[in-house]
N, C-alpha and C positions, 0 to 999 in steps of 0.2 A: 957884787950885785946881790941885793936881798930879795927874797921871794915876798911878793905882796900877799899871797895866800896859797893854800894847798887844799885841793878837794879830792877826796878818794870816794869813789862810788863802788860799793860792794854789790855785785850784780844780783846776788840772792838776798841781800839785806835791804833792798830798797824797792820792795814790790807790794802791790795790792792784789788780792785774790778775789775772783768771783767765779761762780759756777752756774751752769744752766744746761738744759737739755731740750732738744726739739724732736720729740717723737709724736706722731700723729695717728689718730683713728677717729672713729665715729662716736667715741664715748665722751668727748668733750675735753676741756683743758683745765688742769688744776695747777695751782702754784703754792709752794711753801718755801720757807726760808730757814733751812737748818743752820745751826751755828758752824762757823769755820773752825777746823782743827789743824790748819796748816801751821807749821812751826817756824815761821819766819821771825827773825830777831827784831826786837824793838829798836828804835822808837817808831818804826813804820807801822801804821795801823793796818789791820786786815779787814777787808769788807766781807760781810757774810755771804756765803754762796747763795745763788738764786737758782732754783730748780723748777722747771716747768715740765711736767710729765703727762703724757696721754697714754692710757692703757687699754688693751684689747684682750679680754675684759679687765684683767689685772696683770701687772708685771712689775719686776724690780727694775727701776730705771738705770740706764747707763748715763753717767754724768757727762756733760759738756762743760769744760772749765777754761778759765782765762788766768794766766799769770802775767802780771805786768812788772817789768823792771824799769824803774824811772831813771832816765839818764840825767846827766848834769843839766842845770837850767840854762847853760849857754852851750852853743854848738861850735864846731870848728869852722863852720862856714864853707866846708868843702863839699862839692857836689860829686858824687861817684860818677865815673865815666866807664861804660862798658868797653871791653876790648876782647880780642880773640883769646887772650891769655887769662881772662877773668875780669873782675871788677877791680880797678886800680884806684886807691885813695892816696893822693900825695902825702908822703910822710909815713904811711902805713906799710910796714915791710911784708905784710901778708896779703897777697892777692886773694880775692874771694871768688871761688868758683861755685856759683849757686847750686848747680846740679850735684857737685861733689859734697857740699855741705848738707844738702837734703839727704843724700845717700848715707852720710855718716850719722846723721840724726836717726835715720831709719835703722841703721845697724845697732845703735845704742839702745833704741827702743826694744828691739828683738833680744838684745842681751838681757835686759830686765825681764822680759817674758820667759826666757830660758832659765834664769835664776829662780823664777817662781813656777817652774815646771809647766809652762804654758806653750802652746804651739806658736811658732813664729808667724808674724803678719807678712803677707805678701805686699809688695810695693805696687799699688794700683796706679797706672799712669793717668787714667782718666780722673781719678780722685785727686791725684797730685796736681793736675791742671786746675781743678776747682779750687784747691787749697792755694795754689800759686796766684790765681786771679784775685783771691781775697786779700792775700798779703800785699800784692801790688796796689790794690785799691786803697788799703789802709795807708801804705807808704805815700801814695800820691795825694790823698785827701786829708792826711794827718788826723786819723782817728784810730781808735783801738776798741773793737767791739765785735761780738758775734753777729749782731744785727747791723747791717750796712745802712748807709744813708737812704737807700731805696726801701728800707723796711724789711729786707729779706734776711732770713736766718740761714744756717748751713744747709738745711734740707731744701729750702726754697732755691738756693743757688745751685744745688745739685739737680733739682727738677728743671731749672732753666737750661742746664747743660745736657738734659736727657739722661741723668743718672739717678737711679732710685736705689734705696737700700731697705730691704725687707728681711726680717729675721723671723723664722717660723719656730715656735716652741710647741710643747705638748698641747696646751689649751689656749694659746693666744699667739699673736704675732706682733712685732713692733715694726714701725716704719719711720726712718729718719736717719740723718747723719750726725754722729757725735763729733765734737771738735774741741781741741786744745789750742790755745793761743799763747804765744810768748813774745814779749817785746824785749829784745836783747840790745846790745850796743857793741860797736866795733872796738871800743876801748873800755878798760876797767877803771881807769883813774886819769885825772888831768891835773897838771900843776901850772898855775898862772903866775907869771913874773911881772914885776913892776914896770919893765920896759915893753910890756905888751905881748911878750912871747908866751906861747902855751906849749907844754910838752905833754904828750899822751902816752899812756901805757897801753899799747895796742894789744888786742886779744887775737891769738891765733885762731884759725878755723876750728881746730880741735878744742880749744878752750870754749869757743862759742857753742859748739855742739854739746860739750860736757855740761856747761852751766845751764843750757836749755833743758836737757833731759833731767839733770839733777834738780832743777827747780820744779819741774812737773812731778817728779817722784817724791819730792818733799811736801807736796800739796795733796790732800786726800782726794779731792775731786779729780784732779788730773791723773793721779796714780790709779784711781779706779778705772778710768778710761783705758789707760795703757794696759792694765791687767784684767780687763774684761774678757773672760774665756770665749764668749760667743763672737767677738770680733775676729775676723780672719784676714782683713786687709786694711791698709791705710794709705793715705796720700800726704806727702810733705811738700810744702811750698814756701819759699822765702823771697823776701824783697828787701832792698836796702834804700832807705830814704835819704834825702839830701843832708839831713842833720846827723847822719851816721847811725840812726836807729835801724835795727834789723827786725823785721816783722816775720814771725814764723807761725805758720798755720799747719796743724796736724788734723786731718779728717779721718774718721774711722767708719768702717762698715763691717 
C-alpha cells in the first residue's frame, strides 16, 4: 500500500501572533502597532502585535497576547466525549483531564517565573472559571480572539462575572485583565493513506502543556505577560473542540 500524502504539522512552526491589552481609565484609549519580534520559523507569517493601552495617568502596559497554532486543514471527524476518567478520543491513547492539564500549565508558568527570580502566581479559581468559559465559547463557536462575538474583551468578561483587577502603583493604577491565548491540537502530525485511512501522531498531555508554554515564552508579548512582576495570580481554562483543537486561555491579574 502506498501513501497518498504525508502531512506534518509543527505545533510551534505554524502559528500567527497578535498582542493586545485591555486596561481602562478615564484618560481615554490609545492604540499603536509595534512590530512583532516573535521568532517563529518561516514560511508562516507573523502578524504584528496590536496593543491598546489606557493609562492613569501614565503606565507601562502589560501586554495581552494571542498565539495561534494552525491545525491541519482536515479534521479527524471525531467528537470528544466527556467521561468520568477524562475526555476520550477514539484512537488517542491519552485521555485528557482538563483540570489536570490546566494545573500542569500553571506549574510550567510558575517554573518560568522562578527561573527569572519572580514570585509564583497563585491559581485563582474565579479567574480560571472566566478563562474556561472563554475557551469553551471559542471551541463551541469556532473562533479565536480576545474579543468575543458579543464584543466583550477579557476585562468585560471579568466584570460580567463580578471580577475586577486593579493594580495600585506609586502615582497611578491600572484596571483590567491581561490574557494569553493558545490554540493547540491533540495531535502533532497526520499521515493520509490512499485507502482513506489516517494515522495521527497523538500528543500527550505533557507535550500539549510544554508546547503551549514554550510557544508563549517564545513570543515577546506573551512572555511579557508571564514575567510581569506585578501580576500575582492567574486563571487557566481549556476546552477541546470537535475538530481536536484545544483552546487554552490564561488570564492574569
